[in-house]
C-alpha positions in Angstrom: 59.7 91.2 108.8 58.0 94.6 108.9 61.0 96.3 107.3 61.2 93.7 104.6 57.5 94.0 103.9 57.7 97.7 103.7 60.7 97.6 101.3 58.8 95.1 99.1 55.8 97.3 99.0 57.9 100.3 98.1 59.6 98.3 95.3 56.2 97.3 93.9 55.0 100.9 93.9 58.2 102.1 92.2 57.8 99.4 89.6 54.2 100.1 89.1 54.8 103.8 88.5 57.6 103.2 86.1 55.5 100.6 84.3 52.6 103.1 84.0 54.8 105.8 82.7 56.2 103.6 79.9 53.1 104.0 77.8 55.0 104.2 74.5 56.1 100.6 74.9 52.8 99.3 76.2 50.3 100.8 73.7 51.5 99.4 70.3 49.1 96.6 69.3 45.7 95.8 67.8 42.5 96.4 69.7 38.8 95.7 69.4 36.4 98.2 70.8 34.0 96.6 73.4 32.2 99.7 74.8 31.8 103.3 73.9 30.1 106.0 76.0 29.4 109.6 74.9 28.5 112.2 77.5 27.5 115.5 76.0 27.7 118.8 77.8 24.0 119.3 77.5 23.5 116.2 79.8 22.7 113.6 77.2 24.5 110.3 77.5 24.6 107.4 75.1 26.3 104.0 75.4 27.2 101.8 72.4 28.0 98.1 72.8 27.6 96.9 69.2 30.0 99.1 67.3 32.4 97.1 65.1 35.8 98.8 65.4 39.4 97.8 65.2 42.2 100.2 66.3 45.8 99.8 65.6 48.7 101.5 67.3 52.0 100.9 65.5 55.3 102.2 67.1 54.6 105.5 65.4 51.1 105.8 64.0 47.6 104.9 64.7 44.5 104.1 62.7 40.9 103.0 63.5 38.1 101.8 61.3 34.5 101.4 62.4 31.0 100.5 61.2 27.8 101.0 63.2 25.5 98.0 62.4 22.5 100.0 63.6 22.7 102.4 60.6 25.7 101.2 58.5 27.6 104.4 59.1 31.3 104.0 58.5 34.2 106.0 59.8 38.0 105.9 60.1 40.8 108.1 61.3 44.6 108.0 60.9 47.7 109.9 62.1 50.7 109.8 64.5 50.8 109.9 68.2 53.0 110.8 71.1 53.0 109.9 74.8 53.8 111.4 78.2 53.0 109.5 81.3 49.4 108.2 81.1 48.5 110.7 78.4 48.5 109.8 74.7 48.1 112.6 72.1 46.7 111.5 68.8 47.9 113.8 66.0 45.0 113.1 63.6 46.0 113.6 60.0 42.8 112.6 58.3 39.4 111.3 59.3 36.2 110.5 57.5 32.6 109.6 58.6 29.6 109.0 56.4 29.4 111.8 53.9 32.0 114.1 55.5 35.7 114.2 56.0 38.3 116.3 57.8 41.7 116.8 56.2 43.1 119.4 58.5 45.4 118.2 61.3 44.0 118.2 64.8 45.2 116.8 68.2 43.2 114.8 70.7 44.6 114.2 74.2 43.6 110.7 75.6 43.9 109.7 79.2 44.9 106.0 79.0 44.5 103.3 81.6 46.2 100.0 80.7 44.0 97.0 81.9 44.6 93.3 82.0 42.7 92.7 78.7 43.6 95.9 76.9 43.1 99.5 77.8 40.5 102.3 78.3 40.7 105.8 77.0 38.9 109.1 77.8 38.8 112.2 75.6 37.5 115.3 77.1 36.0 118.1 75.0 35.8 116.3 71.7 33.2 117.6 69.3 30.6 115.0 68.4 27.8 116.2 66.0 28.8 119.8 66.9 28.5 119.3 70.7 31.4 119.2 73.2 31.5 115.8 74.7 33.4 113.3 76.8 34.2 110.1 74.9 35.1 107.0 76.8 36.1 103.7 75.1 37.2 100.3 76.3 39.3 98.0 74.2 40.4 94.4 74.3 43.9 93.6 73.0 44.4 90.9 70.4 47.0 88.1 70.7 50.5 88.7 69.3 51.1 87.6 65.7 54.3 87.3 63.6 55.8 90.5 62.2 55.6 91.2 58.5 57.2 93.6 56.0 53.8 95.3 55.6 53.5 96.3 59.2 52.8 100.0 59.4 50.4 102.6 58.1 50.2 103.4 54.4 48.5 106.0 52.1 47.3 105.1 48.7 49.0 107.4 46.1 47.0 106.1 43.1 44.7 103.2 42.2 42.6 102.0 39.3 40.3 99.1 38.4 40.1 97.2 35.1 36.8 95.6 34.2 36.4 92.3 32.4 36.0 94.2 29.2 39.3 96.1 29.8 37.6 99.4 30.7 39.8 101.3 33.2 38.5 103.4 36.1 40.9 105.6 38.0 39.9 105.8 41.7 38.9 109.3 42.9 39.4 108.7 46.6 41.6 109.2 49.7 42.5 105.9 51.1 44.7 104.6 54.0 45.6 101.1 55.0 47.3 99.7 58.1 48.8 96.3 59.0 49.9 95.2 62.4 50.1 92.1 64.6 48.4 89.9 62.0 45.5 92.4 61.4 44.7 94.9 58.7 42.3 97.7 58.0 41.5 100.1 55.3 39.4 103.3 55.1 38.6 105.6 52.2 36.7 108.6 51.2 35.1 108.1 47.8 34.2 111.1 45.5 31.7 110.5 42.7 31.7 112.5 39.4 28.8 114.4 40.8 30.7 115.4 43.9 29.0 113.0 46.3 31.2 111.9 49.2 30.9 108.5 50.9 33.1 106.7 53.5 34.0 103.0 53.2 36.1 100.7 55.4 37.0 97.2 56.3 39.2 95.2 58.7 40.2 91.7 59.5 43.1 89.2 59.6 46.0 89.0 57.2 49.0 86.7 56.7 51.9 86.6 54.3 51.8 83.7 51.8 55.3 84.5 50.5 57.2 87.7 49.4 54.8 88.0 46.4 51.4 87.3 48.0 49.4 87.8 51.1 45.9 86.8 52.3 43.2 89.0 53.8 40.1 87.7 55.6 37.7 90.5 56.1 35.8 90.4 59.5 33.8 93.5 59.1 33.3 95.9 56.2 30.9 98.5 54.8 30.9 96.4 51.6 28.8 93.2 51.8 30.7 91.6 49.0 33.9 91.8 51.1 32.7 91.0 54.6 33.4 87.5 55.6 35.5 86.6 52.6 39.2 85.8 52.1 41.3 87.3 49.2 44.7 86.3 48.0 46.4 89.5 46.9 49.5 89.8 44.7 52.2 92.0 46.2 55.1 93.9 44.7 57.3 95.6 47.3 60.3 97.3 45.6 61.5 98.8 48.9 60.4 99.0 52.6 58.4 102.2 52.0 56.4 101.3 48.9 54.2 98.5 47.8 51.6 97.7 45.1 48.8 95.3 45.6 46.7 93.6 42.8 43.4 91.9 43.4 42.2 89.6 40.6 38.6 88.6 40.4 37.1 85.4 38.9 35.4 87.4 36.0 38.8 88.7 34.8 38.5 92.1 36.3 41.2 93.4 38.7 42.3 96.3 40.8 45.7 97.8 41.3 46.6 100.0 44.3 49.9 101.8 45.0 50.9 102.7 48.6 53.5 104.8 50.3 54.4 104.3 54.0 53.5 107.1 56.5 56.5 108.2 58.5 
């Protein structure tokens, strides 16, 4: 009995190690932030429990979008990732927060621990408000949903809005959008004619109606007119790497956005 028990224990340990090392298969999914802790090198520490953030890991890319209800500050980031053991490296392509953005690639190494409900991550040496810090975040995984042709991360290549009086406005912004596991998010950096920069975001549920339409229900957004509402969006997808969405409003105005898949 002792030998059998020892062998069983060994097999469990071997399986556990192999399971732990297979992070590339475990991490894809959609996650809601439940807790964030920032420890700065000067000794200051802050814990946030009310941040509204969704994070998506596809099989190749990641994206997150966040709003802080305390001050309405919005942020998002997007890029690719690679894994080795329990370390995940996010290759950040673009990020934006408040009135600033970063368009130069940067890598962040995350120590990942898979939990029963989701995962936790630790980033050492990340710069937060110009101070080197340790960032710890806990996430809950959402339930699996059906796959869709929109699943992935996309960059807007152009977009415009048409008013009820047929005036056309070309969007001056950088915008990304992600779909995965029945959830979506968008994040953009708007630039006004005067040069003012602002960050906007939103995330929620989505479902395909048919191959020409899908529905989005926004759970959180930096735009009050969007948050909590459901929109039926017209879809044109000429191939798997491009799509156009059109949102029509009750007053006759509409917006058109053209996207290309990140690879």
